[in-house]
Residue, then its C-alpha position, 0 to 999 in steps of 0.5 A: m500499499i502506498l501511503p501519502a507522505s504525511i503518514q508514510d511513517t505509519s507503514g507497517t505499524g498497524l495504523e496503515v490498516a486504519w487508513e485502508l479501513e476508513g477508505n473502504s468504509p467511511h465512519p465519520i468521527d465527531g471527536l475532533s470538534e472543540a465541543s466534543i473535545r471539551e465535553n469528553a475531557r471535561w467528563v473524564g476529568l481532564p484539565e484545561e491544559a490537556v484540552e488545549d493540547c488536544v484542540e490544537a492536535a485536532a486542528r492540525v489533523s482537520a487541516d490535513g485530509h490525510l491525517d483527518r482520514l487516518a484519524a477517522g479510520a483509527h477511531h473506526l478500528l479502535f471502537h467499531q471494528t472490534d473483531i480486528d485486533p488494532g494492534v495499538y502497541a506497535w503504532p509509532g510513538v511519534i508521527r512525523s507530520l504531527g511531532d509533539l502533538t502525536g500524544p495529544f492525537y492519541l488522546l483524541l482517539g481515546l476521548s472519541g470513545i467516550p460516548s460509546a463507553r457511556i452507552f455500553l456501561e450505562g446499559r449495564g446498569f452503571t450509574e453516570d458517576e460509576s461510568r466516569h470512574c470507569c473511564r478515568d484511566l484516560a485522565i490518569w495516563a495522560n497525566v502520566h505522559k505529561t509528567r513522565g513520558v512513555p514507558v521505555d527500557g524499564g523507565y520513562r522518557h518523553p517521546a518529543p522535546t515539548t512535553r504535552w498531555g497525551l497518550g503513547p501507543r502502549n497506554l492508548g492500547w490499555c485505555y481502549r479496552v477500558l472504554l470498550g468495557k473490557t476493563i471495568r472499575i469498581g471502587r479502588l480496583q479494576y476488573i478484566h474477564r479473562p481465562f486463568s492461564r497460570p499452571f496451578r489447580v485450586y482446591n477447597h477443603r470442605s472445612g474452609g481450607v485452600t491448597l494449590l497444586a502445580e500443573s504436571e510438567t511445569s518447571f521451577t527454580d530451587e526457590g519455587r518460582i516458575l522457570t523461564n529459562g535454563q536448567p529446571a531445579w525440578t519438574a512438577h507432576l500432578e497425578e489424578e487417581p479415583g478419589c484422590v489427587a496428588g502433586s506439588p503444593v504452594v506454600d506462602g507463594y512458592a511451589v514446594r518440591q514434595t508430594l501432597r495428596l488430596n482426598l477428593a471426598e474432602w477436597t473439591e477442585v474450584l479452579r483450573p487453567g481455562d476457567l474464567i476469573l476476574e483478573i484484578h488491576i490496581p489503577e495508578d491514582g492513589p494508595m492501595g488502601f486495604s479497606g478500599c481494596a476489600e470494599s471493591l472486591l466484595e461489591a464486584r463479587d456481589r454485582f458482577g453476576a447481575l452486570f455481566p450474567d453472560r460471563p460467570f467467573k470462578a475466582f478473582g486473580c491478581f499477577s503483579w510486582l506487588l505480590d512478591p512475597q518477599f515484601q512480607q519480609i522487607l515491609p512492616a506488617t501493617s503496610n497495605i501491600v503485606r495486608f493484601q498478600r496475607a488476605c490471598h492465596l499467593l502463587p509464584l510467577n516466572n522468575g523473570n530478571g529480578r527487577a519487577g516493579l522497579s520502574r513503578i517504584f522509582h520511575t526508573e531503573d537507574l537505582a544509582s539515582a533512585p529517590r529514597e523518599t518513601s518507606m517502600q523506596r527505602a525498603v526495596l533499595n536496602h533489599i537490592a543492596s543487600g543482594g536481594a531481587l524482586y520477581g512479582g507474584g500472583a494471588i488467587i481470591l475465591p468468592q467465599d473468602l470474602p468479605w475480608k476481616 
């Protein structure tokens, strides 16, 4: 496909699909008018400075027929042609004809999805305030774009010399799924319907205990983390026999190299890979208060069945740098992270590179200049200085675990 010069650098990035799509199937975009920008930005909580950047980007796009067509095609691809993967992560960080207005351009595309998001959410029974709360990620990540830039090599950098309110491809890729209703926020937490993809089965005892067993052929390190490369220290085996199941258990977030037998007259399997879960995400707009998380989980448990009766789920799951069990040794017992971990059933993730979460904790992976402003930052730097590393972890929360005390 031969693209016009002003958008030639979108070739091979996925945005060229938007160009071709709009040429074959026109779909007007109202989101470029100043009135629409102001209304959608106000509704989602963006400040006037962000509105001005978006209005400037819209004027640039409207003045160039090629950019205008590209914007309409991208809007259609994101919010109307939902059977096509838009490949947003591969979109260019800077479109030459837009320069430092590329970020505001991507934010414009996000804002153009607000009207359909409101229709979807309110049609599912969300109030206007709840719907607005669901869509707050646009404002959260536009602020990150302005203050920090875009994620690059474990840190952040501004994609253009002039800092603007906007979105990079990665954060637009997250936000458009929010606007499609695939990521739902209730209170402090966000939830995504997804198949459980970790190699563990979860069993519930009739008296209330919970045990996790590793799936067969899962390789582990000596510490009990899932192996990503290299020679495994050991490999799990799960054996099912009439009336019982035997396998390697998970204890305190680590797989253990031993065999545990469960009598299925007393233990019931409640989760296995492929079962639908609500995956938890923690928005970056405030502290991870334990009580706020508990309230959100309880409300999600009680409301999701009515909101999404076509998507019954078996458990909540969370997979994050926040869930490394080592935080229970380096942070005080009163910390929100430790309290959250101790209320969950922890499981290991891949052993990775030992630097999980550093860019979120310090906004850089250059630890020589990393700040020591918070107790978390000081604890992590001391942990690493003593030879430690961070790997992240996972957690399962069964609906019957709630409400947390």
